[in-house]
C-alpha positions in Angstrom: 6.6 92.0 -24.7 5.2 94.6 -22.9 6.5 95.8 -19.3 4.7 98.0 -16.7 5.8 99.2 -13.4 4.3 99.5 -10.3 1.4 102.3 -10.5 1.4 102.0 -14.2 -2.0 102.2 -16.1 -1.8 100.4 -19.7 -3.9 101.1 -23.0 -4.6 97.7 -24.5 -5.6 99.1 -27.5 -2.2 100.6 -28.2 0.3 99.3 -25.8 0.6 103.2 -24.2 1.3 103.6 -20.9 -0.4 106.0 -18.7 -2.2 107.8 -22.1 -5.8 108.5 -20.8 -7.1 105.6 -22.3 -5.9 102.9 -19.7 -7.3 99.2 -19.5 -5.1 97.8 -16.7 -3.2 99.0 -13.8 -0.5 97.4 -11.7 -0.9 98.6 -8.3 0.6 97.9 -4.7 -1.8 97.1 -1.5 -0.7 98.9 1.6 0.4 95.4 2.8 3.3 95.2 -0.3 0.8 92.8 -2.4 1.1 93.4 -5.8 -2.0 93.6 -7.8 -3.1 93.9 -11.5 -6.4 94.9 -12.2 -9.1 96.0 -15.0 -9.8 99.9 -15.2 -12.6 101.5 -16.4 -15.0 99.8 -18.1 -12.4 97.1 -19.2 -12.9 93.2 -18.3 -10.9 90.3 -17.7 -10.7 86.6 -16.9 -8.2 83.6 -16.4 -8.3 81.5 -19.4 -5.5 78.7 -18.4 -2.2 77.7 -19.9 -3.2 77.5 -23.6 -3.7 81.3 -25.5 -7.4 81.5 -26.3 -9.2 82.4 -29.4 -11.3 85.9 -29.9 -14.5 83.4 -29.8 -13.4 82.0 -26.5 -12.8 85.3 -25.4 -16.4 86.7 -26.3 -18.1 83.4 -24.8 -16.5 83.6 -21.3 -17.7 85.7 -18.4 -15.1 88.7 -18.1 -14.9 90.5 -14.6 -13.4 93.6 -13.4 -11.7 91.5 -10.5 -7.8 92.2 -9.4 -5.6 90.1 -9.6 -2.9 88.9 -6.9 0.6 88.9 -8.8 1.8 86.1 -6.1 -1.3 84.0 -7.2 -0.7 84.2 -11.2 1.7 81.7 -12.5 4.2 82.5 -15.5 2.3 81.5 -18.9 -1.2 82.1 -17.4 -3.5 83.5 -19.8 -6.3 85.9 -19.6 -8.9 87.4 -22.0 -10.0 90.8 -21.9 -12.4 93.6 -23.4 -10.7 96.9 -23.8 -12.8 99.8 -22.9 -13.0 100.6 -26.7 -14.6 97.2 -27.0 -11.8 94.9 -28.5 -11.1 91.6 -27.2 -7.6 90.2 -26.6 -5.4 88.0 -24.4 -2.7 88.8 -22.6 0.3 86.2 -21.0 2.0 86.6 -17.7 5.7 86.4 -18.6 7.1 87.0 -15.4 6.8 89.5 -12.5 10.0 91.1 -10.6 8.3 91.7 -6.9 11.4 93.4 -5.6 11.9 96.0 -8.5 7.6 96.0 -8.9 7.9 95.1 -13.0 5.4 93.0 -14.3 6.1 91.7 -18.1 3.5 90.2 -20.4 2.9 89.1 -24.1 -0.7 90.7 -25.5 -2.6 90.6 -28.8 -5.7 92.9 -29.1 -8.1 92.0 -32.1 -8.7 94.6 -34.0 -12.5 94.0 -34.8 -15.0 94.2 -31.6 
């Protein structure tokens, strides 16, 4: 699993945190709501409860819309396209709102 703390940015190509090649940010709005959102040129889309294939991710419309953590069910999968042009999926595992922590599983395919 990959863990992010509030304010972190994650590089989905390397799983590195805050390394100048970030694709995903986890942040808090002024009202205390937590969000996860694509960063830079990366894009995402919610795909449901089953892990998607690279073909699935390549064929759906990906967007740069933030997702409110409170609205994401544990186990939900998302397709993404990284800033480096790689497709992948991430699965929401858990969110500890009080601690500002988000835990996910993820897979980035090597071929763009």
